[in-house]
C-alpha positions as CSV (number, residue, x, y, z in Angstrom):
1,M,31.2,-10.0,0.9
2,S,34.3,-10.9,2.8
3,V,37.9,-9.7,2.2
4,E,41.2,-10.6,3.8
5,F,44.5,-8.8,4.0
6,T,47.9,-9.6,5.5
7,T,50.2,-7.2,7.2
8,T,53.8,-8.3,7.9
9,W,56.2,-6.8,10.4
10,L,59.4,-5.8,8.7
11,G,61.4,-5.0,11.8
12,K,61.6,-2.1,14.3
13,M,58.3,-0.2,13.7
14,A,57.8,-0.9,10.0
15,F,54.9,-3.0,8.6
16,E,54.0,-3.9,5.0
17,M,50.5,-4.6,3.8
18,D,49.7,-6.3,0.5
19,V,46.6,-4.6,-0.9
20,Y,45.6,-6.5,-4.0
21,G,49.2,-6.9,-5.1
22,H,50.3,-3.4,-4.1
23,K,52.7,-3.1,-1.2
24,V,52.0,-0.4,1.3
25,V,54.8,0.2,3.9
26,M,54.0,2.0,7.1
27,D,56.6,3.1,9.6
28,S,57.2,5.4,12.5
29,S,59.5,8.4,12.7
30,K,63.0,7.9,13.9
31,D,62.0,9.6,17.2
32,G,59.2,7.0,17.5
33,G,61.6,4.1,17.0
34,G,61.2,3.6,13.3
35,D,63.3,4.4,10.2
36,D,60.7,6.7,8.6
37,S,60.5,4.3,5.6
38,G,56.8,5.0,5.0
39,P,53.9,7.1,6.1
40,R,52.2,6.7,9.5
41,P,49.0,4.6,9.6
42,K,46.7,7.4,10.7
43,P,47.4,9.8,7.8
44,L,46.8,6.9,5.5
45,M,43.2,6.9,6.7
46,I,43.0,10.5,5.4
47,A,44.6,9.4,2.1
48,A,42.1,6.6,1.8
49,M,39.2,9.0,2.5
50,T,40.3,11.6,-0.1
51,G,41.1,8.9,-2.7
52,C,37.7,7.3,-2.2
53,T,35.7,10.5,-2.4
54,G,37.9,11.9,-5.2
55,M,37.3,8.8,-7.3
56,D,33.5,9.1,-6.7
57,V,33.4,12.8,-7.6
58,V,35.4,12.3,-10.8
59,S,33.2,9.4,-11.9
60,I,30.0,11.3,-11.2
61,L,31.3,14.4,-13.0
62,E,32.3,12.3,-16.0
63,K,28.7,10.8,-16.1
64,M,27.4,14.4,-16.0
65,K,29.8,15.3,-18.8
66,I,31.4,18.0,-16.7
67,E,35.0,18.7,-17.3
68,V,37.2,20.5,-14.8
69,D,40.8,21.7,-15.3
70,E,41.9,21.1,-11.7
71,F,40.5,19.2,-8.7
72,T,42.3,19.1,-5.4
73,M,41.2,18.4,-1.8
74,D,42.7,19.9,1.3
75,V,42.1,18.3,4.7
76,Q,42.3,20.1,8.0
77,A,42.3,17.6,10.9
78,E,42.4,17.9,14.7
79,T,43.6,15.1,16.9
80,S,43.0,14.3,20.5
81,T,45.9,14.9,23.0
82,E,45.3,11.8,25.0
83,H,45.8,8.2,24.0
84,P,44.4,6.7,21.9
85,K,45.1,9.7,19.7
86,T,42.3,9.9,17.2
87,Y,41.0,12.5,14.7
88,T,38.4,14.5,16.6
89,K,37.5,16.8,13.7
90,I,38.1,16.6,10.0
91,H,37.2,19.3,7.5
92,L,37.5,18.4,3.8
93,I,37.8,21.2,1.2
94,Y,37.0,20.3,-2.4
95,R,38.6,22.7,-4.8
96,F,37.7,22.9,-8.5
97,K,39.0,25.1,-11.3
98,G,37.8,25.4,-14.8
99,S,35.8,27.4,-17.4
100,Q,32.0,27.3,-17.5
101,L,31.7,25.0,-14.6
102,H,28.2,23.9,-13.5
103,H,28.4,24.8,-9.8
104,D,25.2,23.1,-8.8
105,N,26.2,19.8,-10.5
106,I,29.7,19.9,-8.9
107,K,28.2,20.4,-5.5
108,K,25.7,17.6,-6.2
109,A,28.6,15.2,-7.1
110,V,30.4,16.0,-3.9
111,R,27.2,15.6,-1.8
112,L,26.5,12.2,-3.5
113,S,30.0,11.0,-2.7
114,K,29.7,12.1,0.9
115,E,26.2,10.9,1.6
116,K,25.8,7.8,-0.6
117,Y,28.9,6.4,-2.3
118,C,32.2,6.8,-0.3
119,G,32.6,4.0,2.2
120,V,35.6,5.5,3.8
121,I,33.7,8.7,4.5
122,A,30.8,6.7,5.9
123,L,33.2,5.0,8.4
124,M,35.0,8.3,9.3
125,D,31.7,10.1,9.7
126,K,30.7,7.6,12.4
127,A,34.0,8.1,14.3
128,T,34.6,11.9,14.2
129,E,33.1,15.2,13.4
130,L,33.3,15.4,9.6
131,T,32.5,18.6,7.6
132,Y,33.2,19.7,4.1
133,E,33.0,22.6,1.8
134,V,33.2,23.1,-2.0
135,Q,35.2,25.9,-3.6
136,I,34.8,26.5,-7.3
137,E,36.9,29.0,-9.3
138,D,35.9,29.9,-12.8
139,V,38.9,30.7,-14.9
């Protein structure tokens, strides 16, 4: 399967990418020569990763008929100091809140996303040290 995308320079440091009809603007800070009109590209990689795995986990939990009240993800990332500045370590924390949660099934859903389904995690896992943990709070 092949896909194609186009990214267009908007001036200064800003670029716009059309992603299936959705416009994504990326820009640099004012200190970096931009107008701060959009997020930086590298954090968008983290956003893509959490969106990908989050969608997987929600889908898997729905199939398991597990309802959670809250689901958030925190990311702790370290970057290199030399160019090219890349993520050297990424730690992803999955946080769930709800009543009568099935801890083993929630952990299984996260594991399946990380090990089998999330293509963004598969790419990131090849490029950096990627770890995760699952925190579950029964309310």
